[in-house]
Structure formats: structure tokens, C-alpha cells
ZAMARGU-4260 file (C-alpha; in steps of 0.2 Angstrom, whole numbers, plus 5000, padded with zeros to 4 digits):
<rodrens>
0) 4562/4421/4669 | 4556/4427/4684 | 4567/4443/4687 | 4580/4453/4680 | 4599/4452/4688
5) 4609/4462/4678 | 4611/4468/4663 | 4627/4477/4650 | 4631/4481/4632 | 4632/4464/4631
10) 4615/4460/4636 | 4605/4454/4652 | 4606/4441/4663 | 4589/4436/4671 | 4584/4423/4686
15) 4573/4411/4675 | 4566/4391/4681 | 4569/4378/4670 | 4551/4369/4670 | 4560/4355/4665
20) 4567/4350/4680 | 4561/4366/4691 | 4578/4372/4695 | 4581/4391/4694 | 4597/4397/4686
25) 4604/4412/4681 | 4603/4413/4661 | 4616/4430/4651 | 4606/4434/4637 | 4618/4439/4623
30) 4610/4453/4612 | 4611/4446/4591 | 4621/4460/4587 | 4634/4451/4575 | 4651/4458/4585
35) 4641/4452/4602 | 4636/4435/4596 | 4655/4432/4591 | 4659/4437/4609 | 4649/4426/4615
40) 4655/4412/4605 | 4673/4416/4612 | 4664/4416/4629 | 4659/4398/4625 | 4674/4391/4619
45) 4684/4397/4636 | 4669/4390/4646 | 4674/4375/4637 | 4689/4375/4642 | 4686/4378/4661
50) 4673/4360/4662 | 4693/4352/4668 | 4690/4359/4681 | 4681/4357/4697 | 4670/4372/4700
55) 4665/4370/4718 | 4684/4367/4724 | 4691/4379/4711 | 4678/4395/4714 | 4672/4397/4697
60) 4654/4398/4692 | 4646/4380/4684 | 4641/4382/4665 | 4625/4372/4664 | 4627/4374/4647
65) 4620/4388/4632 | 4604/4386/4621 | 4596/4398/4608 | 4581/4411/4610 | 4578/4415/4591
70) 4595/4425/4586 | 4601/4425/4604 | 4615/4413/4612 | 4609/4412/4630 | 4622/4404/4643
75) 4616/4394/4659 | 4623/4394/4674 | 4622/4389/4693 | 4613/4404/4702 | 4623/4411/4715
80) 4616/4424/4730 | 4622/4440/4727 | 4640/4449/4720 | 4653/4455/4731 | 4650/4472/4725
85) 4634/4470/4735 | 4641/4462/4749 | 4652/4475/4753 | 4640/4488/4751 | 4626/4477/4765
90) 4642/4481/4775 | 4638/4499/4774 | 4656/4500/4762 | 4666/4502/4780 | 4676/4486/4774
95) 4679/4468/4780 | 4689/4462/4796 | 4703/4452/4793 | 4695/4436/4796 | 4681/4437/4783
100) 4693/4444/4774 | 4709/4429/4774 | 4695/4415/4768 | 4689/4425/4754 | 4707/4432/4746
105) 4711/4414/4748 | 4698/4407/4735 | 4701/4422/4724 | 4720/4416/4723 | 4713/4396/4722
110) 4704/4403/4707 | 4717/4413/4697 | 4727/4396/4700 | 4717/4385/4694 | 4714/4399/4677
115) 4732/4398/4675 | 4734/4377/4677 | 4722/4380/4660 | 4731/4395/4652 | 4715/4408/4655
120) 4718/4425/4659 | 4700/4432/4667 | 4706/4449/4662 | 4689/4459/4672 | 4691/4455/4688
125) 4680/4466/4700 | 4670/4463/4713 | 4655/4463/4701 | 4660/4450/4693 | 4666/4441/4711
130) 4649/4429/4717 | 4643/4424/4734 | 4637/4408/4733 | 4628/4410/4751 | 4629/4425/4763
135) 4622/4416/4775 | 4635/4407/4779 | 4647/4409/4795 | 4662/4407/4783 | 4656/4415/4764
140) 4660/4404/4748 | 4665/4415/4734 | 4665/4412/4715 | 4675/4418/4699 | 4659/4423/4686
145) 4660/4431/4670 | 4671/4427/4656 | 4666/4435/4642 | 4682/4444/4638 | 4694/4432/4645
150) 4707/4422/4633 | 4719/4410/4633 | 4736/4419/4643 | 4743/4411/4624 | 4733/4422/4614
155) 4733/4436/4624 | 4733/4453/4613 | 4746/4467/4617 | 4736/4484/4616 | 4721/4476/4618
160) 4711/4487/4630 | 4702/4474/4644 | 4696/4475/4658 | 4687/4489/4668 | 4693/4504/4673
165) 4698/4506/4689 | 4702/4489/4691 | 4715/4486/4675 | 4731/4482/4679 | 4746/4500/4670
170) 4752/4487/4659 | 4734/4487/4650 | 4733/4506/4651 | 4749/4509/4642 | 4748/4497/4630
175) 4762/4486/4638 | 4765/4468/4631 | 4755/4457/4648 | 4749/4442/4654 | 4739/4433/4668
180) 4749/4446/4681 | 4733/4455/4676 | 4724/4445/4687 | 4733/4446/4702 | 4734/4466/4699
185) 4715/4467/4701 | 4715/4455/4712 | 4725/4468/4724 | 4711/4481/4720 | 4699/4467/4727
190) 4707/4467/4740 | 4710/4483/4745 | 4691/4487/4743 | 4686/4471/4755 | 4696/4479/4768
195) 4691/4498/4763 | 4674/4497/4757 | 4679/4507/4744 | 4690/4508/4726 | 4705/4513/4728
200) 4711/4519/4711 | 4691/4524/4705 | 4691/4536/4690 | 4680/4540/4675 | 4696/4541/4661
205) 4714/4528/4662 | 4724/4546/4666 | 4712/4548/4682 | 4718/4529/4687 | 4737/4532/4680
210) 4738/4548/4689 | 4730/4538/4706 | 4743/4526/4705 | 4758/4536/4703 | 4751/4547/4719
215) 4750/4532/4729 | 4765/4520/4724 | 4779/4531/4718 | 4778/4545/4732 | 4768/4536/4748
220) 4766/4515/4744 | 4760/4512/4759 | 4752/4527/4769 | 4730/4524/4758 | 4733/4504/4761
225) 4736/4504/4781 | 4723/4517/4783 | 4711/4501/4786 | 4698/4512/4795 | 4694/4496/4811
230) 4707/4498/4824 | 4721/4486/4827 | 4719/4469/4819 | 4727/4454/4818 | 4738/4450/4800
235) 4736/4468/4795 | 4753/4474/4793 | 4755/4454/4782 | 4740/4462/4771 | 4749/4477/4768
240) 4764/4468/4763 | 4752/4455/4751 | 4745/4468/4741 | 4762/4479/4741 | 4767/4461/4732
245) 4751/4461/4721 | 4754/4476/4716 | 4772/4476/4710 | 4768/4490/4696 | 4781/4478/4686
250) 4770/4462/4682 | 4785/4451/4682 | 4788/4457/4702 | 4771/4454/4705 | 4766/4438/4714
255) 4758/4424/4708 | 4742/4413/4715 | 4754/4399/4721 | 4764/4412/4731 | 4747/4420/4735
260) 4742/4403/4743 | 4758/4403/4751 | 4758/4418/4758 | 4758/4420/4780 | 4744/4430/4778
265) 4735/4415/4776 | 4744/4406/4793 | 4735/4414/4808 | 4720/4404/4811 | 4714/4400/4794
270) 4704/4386/4788 | 4711/4381/4770 | 4696/4372/4760 | 4707/4358/4751 | 4712/4364/4734
275) 4710/4354/4718 | 4728/4351/4716 | 4742/4349/4730 | 4748/4367/4734 | 4765/4363/4738
280) 4769/4356/4720 | 4770/4363/4701 | 4759/4351/4694 | 4748/4338/4699 | 4728/4330/4690
285) 4717/4342/4688 | 4700/4335/4690 | 4688/4332/4679 | 4669/4337/4681 | 4664/4330/4665
290) 4646/4342/4661 | 4639/4340/4644 | 4629/4356/4635 | 4610/4357/4639 | 4601/4356/4627
295) 4596/4368/4615 | 4581/4377/4610 | 4575/4390/4599 | 4561/4403/4591 | 4561/4407/4572
300) 4569/4401/4559 | 4580/4418/4551 | 4595/4415/4548 | 4610/4419/4557 | 4629/4419/4557
305) 4640/4423/4569 | 4655/4419/4559 | 4662/4431/4546 | 4662/4425/4532 | 4682/4426/4529
310) 4688/4414/4517 | 4689/4418/4495 | 4672/4411/4488 | 4671/4399/4473 | 4671/4401/4459
315) 4673/4419/4461 | 4695/4419/4456 | 4701/4437/4455 | 4723/4440/4454 | 4726/4458/4464
320) 4734/4466/4450 | 4746/4479/4460 | 4750/4490/4446 | 4734/4494/4440 | 4726/4492/4457
325) 4743/4500/4470 | 4734/4495/4486 | 4723/4481/4489 | 4706/4485/4501 | 4707/4502/4501
330) 4696/4507/4511 | 4705/4498/4524 | 4724/4490/4525 | 4733/4502/4513 | 4746/4489/4510
335) 4757/4487/4493 | 4774/4478/4487 | 4788/4486/4500 | 4774/4489/4513 | 4786/4482/4528
340) 4773/4474/4543 | 4776/4473/4558 | 4793/4479/4558 | 4802/4465/4547 | 4789/4458/4537
345) 4791/4466/4517 | 4777/4463/4506 | 4784/4454/4490 | 4767/4447/4482 | 4747/4445/4486
350) 4742/4428/4488 | 4722/4431/4490 | 4709/4440/4499 | 4693/4439/4507 | 4681/4450/4520
355) 4692/4446/4533 | 4709/4457/4524 | 4724/4450/4512 | 4735/4436/4512 | 4752/4439/4508
360) 4767/4433/4503 | 4782/4442/4515 | 4801/4440/4516 | 4806/4443/4536 | 4823/4453/4537
365) 4826/4444/4553 | 4830/4426/4547 | 4826/4427/4526 | 4812/4417/4527 | 4797/4419/4513
370) 4780/4418/4524 | 4763/4418/4521 | 4756/4433/4532 | 4736/4436/4534 | 4733/4451/4537
375) 4717/4457/4545 | 4706/4472/4543 | 4705/4482/4561 | 4687/4482/4558 | 4681/4476/4575
380) 4671/4458/4571 | 4683/4456/4560 | 4697/4459/4572 | 4684/4447/4585 | 4686/4432/4570
385) 4704/4438/4571 | 4705/4431/4592 | 4692/4415/4586 | 4706/4410/4574 | 4720/4413/4586
390) 4712/4404/4599 | 4712/4387/4585 | 4726/4389/4579 | 4733/4386/4597 | 4723/4371/4602
395) 4732/4364/4584 | 4749/4366/4589 | 4746/4349/4602 | 4748/4343/4584 | 4762/4340/4569
400) 4759/4349/4556 | 4770/4341/4545 | 4764/4321/4549 | 4744/4329/4552 | 4746/4338/4537
405) 4737/4354/4543 | 4748/4372/4542 | 4762/4376/4550 | 4758/4394/4561 | 4772/4402/4567
410) 4763/4414/4578 | 4755/4431/4577 | 4760/4449/4577 | 4753/4468/4577 | 4754/4480/4561
415) 4746/4493/4571 | 4730/4488/4574 | 4729/4475/4561 | 4732/4455/4568 | 4743/4450/4556
420) 4745/4431/4557 | 4758/4421/4550 | 4760/4404/4543 | 4773/4394/4531 | 4772/4396/4514
425) 4764/4384/4502 | 4765/4380/4484 | 4746/4381/4477 | 4730/4380/4480 | 4719/4361/4476
430) 4708/4370/4467 | 4723/4379/4458 | 4732/4361/4456 | 4716/4354/4446 | 4714/4370/4436
435) 4735/4365/4429 | 4724/4351/4422 | 4710/4360/4414 | 4698/4354/4426 | 4697/4335/4417
440) 4701/4328/4437 | 4715/4316/4443 | 4716/4299/4439 | 4713/4288/4454 | 4732/4285/4458
445) 4734/4308/4462 | 4715/4306/4471 | 4720/4291/4483 | 4734/4299/4489 | 4728/4315/4491
450) 4711/4309/4498 | 4721/4299/4512 | 4729/4315/4518 | 4715/4325/4522 | 4706/4310/4530
455) 4722/4312/4539 | 4719/4328/4543 | 4702/4328/4550 | 4705/4315/4560 | 4720/4322/4570
460) 4706/4341/4570 | 4692/4328/4579 | 4708/4319/4589 | 4708/4340/4599 | 4691/4343/4597
465) 4689/4351/4579 | 4677/4358/4566 | 4686/4365/4553 | 4667/4369/4544 | 4673/4379/4528
470) 4686/4363/4519 | 4682/4368/4497 | 4697/4367/4486 | 4705/4384/4489 | 4709/4379/4510
475) 4717/4364/4505 | 4736/4366/4498 | 4748/4360/4490 | 4765/4361/4498 | 4775/4357/4479
480) 4766/4354/4462 | 4782/4345/4458 | 4783/4329/4472 | 4776/4314/4467 | 4763/4309/4475
485) 4758/4328/4479 | 4758/4333/4501 | 4743/4342/4502 | 4739/4351/4522 | 4722/4359/4524
490) 4723/4380/4528 | 4711/4394/4534 | 4706/4391/4553 | 4696/4406/4553 | 4676/4396/4555
495) 4683/4383/4566 | 4678/4379/4581 | 4679/4368/4595 | 4665/4352/4590 | 4658/4354/4610
500) 4654/4371/4606 | 4648/4370/4588 | 4631/4384/4589 | 4615/4374/4578 | 4610/4389/4566
505) 4625/4396/4564 | 4628/4397/4547 | 4647/4391/4544 | 4653/4385/4528 | 4655/4390/4511
510) 4637/4388/4498 | 4640/4374/4487 | 4653/4363/4502 | 4642/4366/4515 | 4633/4349/4524
515) 4614/4351/4520 | 4613/4351/4540 | 4622/4366/4541 | 4611/4374/4526 | 4595/4368/4538
520) 4599/4375/4554 | 4600/4355/4559 | 4610/4354/4577 | 4628/4347/4570 | 4644/4343/4572
525) 4661/4332/4564 | 4653/4327/4553 | 4650/4344/4544 | 4668/4340/4538 | 4667/4323/4531
530) 4654/4330/4519 | 4665/4344/4512 | 4678/4330/4509 | 4666/4320/4502 | 4661/4334/4489
535) 4679/4336/4486 | 4686/4322/4480 | 4673/4322/4469 | 4680/4337/4463 | 4697/4329/4460
540) 4689/4315/4451 | 4680/4325/4439 | 4689/4341/4441 | 4669/4352/4442 | 4663/4354/4460
545) 4644/4343/4461 | 4633/4354/4466 | 4636/4372/4464 | 4627/4384/4464 | 4624/4402/4471
550) 4608/4400/4488 | 4607/4388/4498 | 4592/4385/4488 | 4601/4378/4473 | 4611/4365/4481
555) 4599/4358/4491 | 4588/4355/4473 | 4602/4348/4465 | 4608/4336/4482 | 4588/4330/4482
560) 4588/4329/4463 | 4603/4317/4466 | 4603/4307/4482 | 4585/4310/4486 | 4579/4322/4502
565) 4582/4321/4519 | 4575/4309/4531 | 4558/4319/4540 | 4564/4315/4556 | 4578/4328/4550
570) 4570/4339/4542 | 4560/4344/4557 | 4571/4347/4569 | 4580/4361/4556 | 4577/4379/4561
575) 4575/4385/4544 | 4569/4371/4534 | 4551/4379/4531 | 4562/4393/4520 | 4565/4377/4511
580) 4549/4365/4511 | 4533/4366/4511 | 4526/4355/4527 | 4510/4343/4520 | 4504/4328/4530
585) 4493/4322/4516 | 4507/4315/4507 | 4521/4298/4510 | 4532/4311/4516 | 4527/4326/4527
590) 4539/4338/4520 | 4538/4345/4501 | 4554/4354/4494 | 4546/4372/4485 | 4546/4372/4467
595) 4558/4386/4459 | 4539/4397/4458 | 4536/4397/4475 | 4553/4401/4482 | 4557/4416/4469
600) 4537/4421/4478 | 4544/4421/4495 | 4562/4427/4491 | 4565/4437/4475 | 4579/4424/4471
605) 4577/4415/4452 | 4585/4398/4456 | 4596/4394/4444 | 4605/4377/4435 | 4624/4377/4437
610) 4627/4361/4439 | 4641/4355/4426 | 4636/4337/4428 | 4621/4330/4433 | 4619/4315/4440
615) 4602/4305/4443 | 4610/4299/4456 | 4628/4295/4465 | 4630/4278/4457 | 4632/4286/4441
620) 4648/4293/4443 | 4659/4277/4441 | 4651/4277/4422 | 4655/4297/4419 | 4675/4292/4426
625) 4675/4277/4416 | 4668/4289/4400 | 4680/4302/4405 | 4696/4294/4407 | 4692/4277/4404
630) 4694/4262/4416 | 4704/4263/4429 | 4710/4254/4446 | 4697/4258/4460 | 4684/4267/4455
635) 4667/4259/4459 | 4677/4258/4478 | 4681/4277/4475 | 4663/4278/4471 | 4656/4266/4486
640) 4670/4278/4497 | 4660/4296/4489 | 4643/4290/4494 | 4649/4285/4512 | 4655/4301/4515
645) 4640/4311/4505 | 4626/4301/4517 | 4613/4312/4520 | 4611/4307/4538 | 4627/4316/4548
650) 4623/4299/4559 | 4626/4289/4544 | 4641/4298/4538 | 4658/4288/4537 | 4672/4295/4550
655) 4689/4300/4545 | 4696/4284/4553 | 4684/4273/4546 | 4690/4283/4529 | 4707/4278/4531
660) 4705/4261/4531 | 4692/4260/4517 | 4696/4246/4505 | 4699/4261/4493 | 4717/4263/4498
665) 4723/4247/4498 | 4730/4245/4481 | 4748/4251/4479 | 4746/4266/4492 | 4762/4269/4499
670) 4756/4277/4517 | 4766/4289/4525 | 4767/4288/4543 | 4752/4296/4552 | 4752/4304/4569
675) 4744/4288/4577 | 4742/4270/4575 | 4728/4270/4561 | 4722/4252/4566 | 4717/4260/4584
680) 4703/4272/4591 | 4716/4282/4603 | 4736/4283/4605 | 4748/4297/4610 | 4747/4316/4596
685) 4764/4322/4593 | 4766/4336/4602 | 4776/4351/4592 | 4784/4364/4607 | 4692/4410/4447
690) 4676/4407/4438 | 4676/4390/4431 | 4673/4389/4412 | 4659/4378/4405 | 4662/4358/4397
695) 4653/4346/4391 | 4649/4333/4402 | 4638/4322/4398 | 4621/4318/4407 | 4620/4303/4417
</rodrens>
């Protein structure tokens, strides 16, 4: 770290020298506060989408990836010269001449055009979020920075207060549904500030800003805009005309970035830079810049999580008794049978609950359809998590939910300050389906199609770059239990994230189903979903979890007793390895798992034996199934695929595509047509515009 460049509620921006390549960069260091970590995660999601754009030609800051510093997420950006606010200040806030305003405004409109081309709203455009690349250049170049509150155009939340007082559009201040046109309003105000040297609508409160707008645009809309303090200049009248179109009070009448770029204000003597696409067409291929995130670093070994655990945890299950407990989650939600959510969704029953809030069965009074509504609490952290889930669900719209075995999402709505997600209503969870068989397990003929469908779901999640991160029986739904074979769908994307934005050390998933690399803080990828699928497959066959546990220590202990210890090279890369292992260079393996006594002494947690079945090795699963159910066709192949799913080294773990081609699925499987040809590695995706009782299992 060489200097401080700025600070905000998120943390600080520092000037740093990278000792590996001696380059100087700007590092945005986010505080370790849970809400700020969630916001940083959302910013990473947005920045990943912006990798499709050439940062130089599209006038956006170049992002070099992220790394961890203890519990803090650090974002690495190119170092730029100074903010546009400082650049204006260096001119004594007297404003710039038209010849300087013209190229700056053109570049900013170009940036907004390309943000819109990938469906992004910046939502906080202002002079301090615009950087001058090099002030000594004769024609300055500018870039848009700070995507901390940016979002997908299709995931804008009405009433969500974004932006900065004095720069945000009237529709934001008044809670009117808004879209990407809010960025154009902000650009109009930036343009005025470029010309006058001072903000047009400064204010300490929205009331003041609205008052200023009404007084200016409701009465004499031109007199302030035309009072540019520089004397007559070529283009002033066109500039004012453009400002008026940018600052149209009705967002639907506001000029678009593409129209700005074609505006006659830019005709006189403007030497245009070539944009990423042909501005005379409505389409075109965007330039793609391939940038890999920088290698992450971390200091310290304390676990952190910037994901809110929002699933119903196994093994607890509780039916909500609305007669004894007339309202669920009294402290926040106040929802009962008959409650109307979002004007036309009548609550008929409660389907589940978790830290996020409730899932309810509702009837839509507009079309009389019954749907499942996930009602998120209005807690700020949960609202951020809901935004992340909406981001993921928007990505999944590219997939056909029926053919790709994922739940169909019908969008979202607001109920007061609560975000409600609308899903198709499905029959019952796979956990309940297994429980209905008295937890004795399913025959191979039933397991085969279920496992195939789940592998199909993971294949297609991977095709759009999504990691589910919380695969378990309660997050898998049976569409209709009376069908044969049953159809299943994957639900609950509350912890899902883009594969390219996985944060090392981020604790995702549910105890008993998450992969060893997650528990140990080893860098992970989409292979964590395959580990979870392997455990789900064992549970389908046996009726009970293979590695149930109340703490990661127990689960790791069970894994080691059955499958052995992870190789040293993996343990050495774990952020949390030293929480469970002792480094010992005198043994054959460098790391030794802590005894129960050692772990209890350090943590006060007493290890518990919670397994229903104990396997000395995974191969013994075949004998267990033969004893329990008798010999069945495919049992040996089933155990073989389980071993490949539960490979300790994620790099050796089988992939969803390899699962779909596995010989376990050959005997008598009537395959449904998947979204793509499973015999190829590519293809065009279709686009859609309880506490368990104890069992007398033997020990093997």
C-alpha cells in the first residue's frame, strides 16, 4: 500500500504496488461487515458480466479480479489519474468550454450505451465516479468506475433507494418504478456540472432536490441551463437542448445513450473514438476481453461467510401450526392464512421457513393459479441476499426449466419492504419423498432416473456458469409423486453464484452436504455440487445421510474414517486447515487430524456420533445395499459412480456430463431429451422468453 485514494461506508480505496509485477493498481478494500461483504459479492457479479466489454473502448474501468485479505474482500482495478470532480475543481469550478465537454460527454454516453448492451444499470453516476485517465492528454479520456450499487436492468427493485442525493432521478426519490433511464438523468446533471462547474441540484435531502427540480423545470426550465458563464460558444444552444432531453421528468421521454451519441451537439468538430459496436445499428457483436481474476491471497484462518444461510436445515423439520401459532416469524413477517401478498397473492398454507423468512402456498387472484411464494424478511442483509438470488434467477431464464430440471421462476414483487419471489408450485421435497418410504431407500430402478435428472440440472447450470452451492434433498423437489418415473427439479438458488465469482473461504452449503474443500477453505469451483450430488445419491439408496453431523469437525471425521484424509497439497492450501489439523513434519502425512479431545479443548465443542450407517470404505456400500434390499441390477455400477462423485480431490471428481454418460444409466433407462446433445460438449441451449428416526443399519 502506497497511499489512500478515497474512502466511503464500504471501506477505503488504496494505491498499491503489486510486488509480483511491480505494477501500481487501485485496490478497493471492503470492510468485513456481513452486509458490506454481500454488497461486495454483488459487485463482483456485476464486474464479471462487464468482462464481456473492452474497458478502454467502452469507457469503463478495467477490473483485474479480487483477492482476500483476512475477512476482507479486495477488488483490484487499474489505477487512473483523478476524478472528474477533482478535474472540474482544478478549473476553479468555472466550468469547461464546449470543446472539452463534447468528447467527455460522448465517452460517458458511450459507456452507458455499452452498459445497457449487457443489461446493467450503474445507478450512481456522478463526477466522483468518473475518472480522468490522464489529465495531461489534450483530449482527456474518461472512464466510469464504482459498480457497488449497479444491478441488472431486469432486476431493478421498485422503491430501492439507489444513487446519491443531488444526482438521482426523480423516479428514484419518489419510489416510482425505474429503469436504466435513471443513468441518463444523472448524466444530464453531470453535463450541467461540466459546463457550469457546480452541481445543478445540490441538496442535503431529497425534499430539497425535488423542490429545486420543480422550481427549475416546472417553471423556467431554461434560464439556469443557459447561464453558462463563458460567453458565446459554438454548440451552447444544442447543449441546452440535449440537457433538456436528458432531464425529461418522465423517464419514458428521456433520451437514450444511443440517441445521445447521434445528437447534433456532437457534430461540430468532434473527432469520435471508435465505439465497441456500430452506433448506426441496434445490434452488433461486442468485443470480448478475456481477463482472469487475479490469484487470491488471504491472511488469517478465521471463517467468514458473506452468504446468509437461507435454507431449511437438515435434520430439523417443523410443520407450521397456524392454529397454535397464528402468525409465522412474529418478529418480522406477520403473515397468516388469508394474508394478501403484493395485492393479489392470497396465502393458503405455509410450505417451509428458514433464516430468510417463509415459503408460502398462494393463490393468484388474477389468474386463479396456485404458486409458491418465497417471502424474504425486510432485514437489510436478507434483502441483499434476495437481490443476489434475483441476479442468479435472471441468468437462469436462458434455460428451459422443464427440460433442464430446475424450478420455474415467475419473477418477483414487493410486499411493503419485503421482496417476494414467485415460483411454480411443486409437490414435495425429495427429503419428504424418501421419508414416505420409511427412510429405507429406493430401488435402483427409481434412483437411476432421479440421479440422471439431477446430473442434467447440474450440467445446464454449468453451461450458464452457475454453482448451486447448497444441493441437498430439501432443495430438490418432486414435481408429482404419482408419476412413474418421478420427475425432479432443483430449487433454492439463495446461495448460488457465478462459477467465476466464487470467493475462496466463503462458507456455503449445509453441514453434512458441503464438500471438504468448502469446510477447509480450499479454493473451490462447481465440483462442490457434484460432491453434494454424490451424498444425495447415497441417501436415495440408503434412506439416510452418509455424513450427518452438527459441526464440520464431525463431518470431516466421518469422511476421513470412510474415505481417508485429503492429500497434503490440498490441506496446505486451506484457509481453515489448522482449525482441524495439526502440522507435523515427522509423520508420513504432514497434517494430522485433531483428536476429539484436542478439538474440544480448543473450541468447547464435544464431537458427537450421529451416523446411521458406518462404512469403513465406500466399496462396502454395495454389500450394505445387498443385505438391505437384496441384489439389484446396477448396484456395483452405482457404487462406482458414487466413488467418482465423492473423490476427495475436486480435480479428480466426475463432471455432470461424465455422469450422464456413465454406464450406470445404460440398463433400461428411458431417457428424456435433454436441452443439448449429451454426446457433445457444447450445443445451443433452449431459451425460455424432520428429525430422522434411528435405524438398525449394520456397520461395515
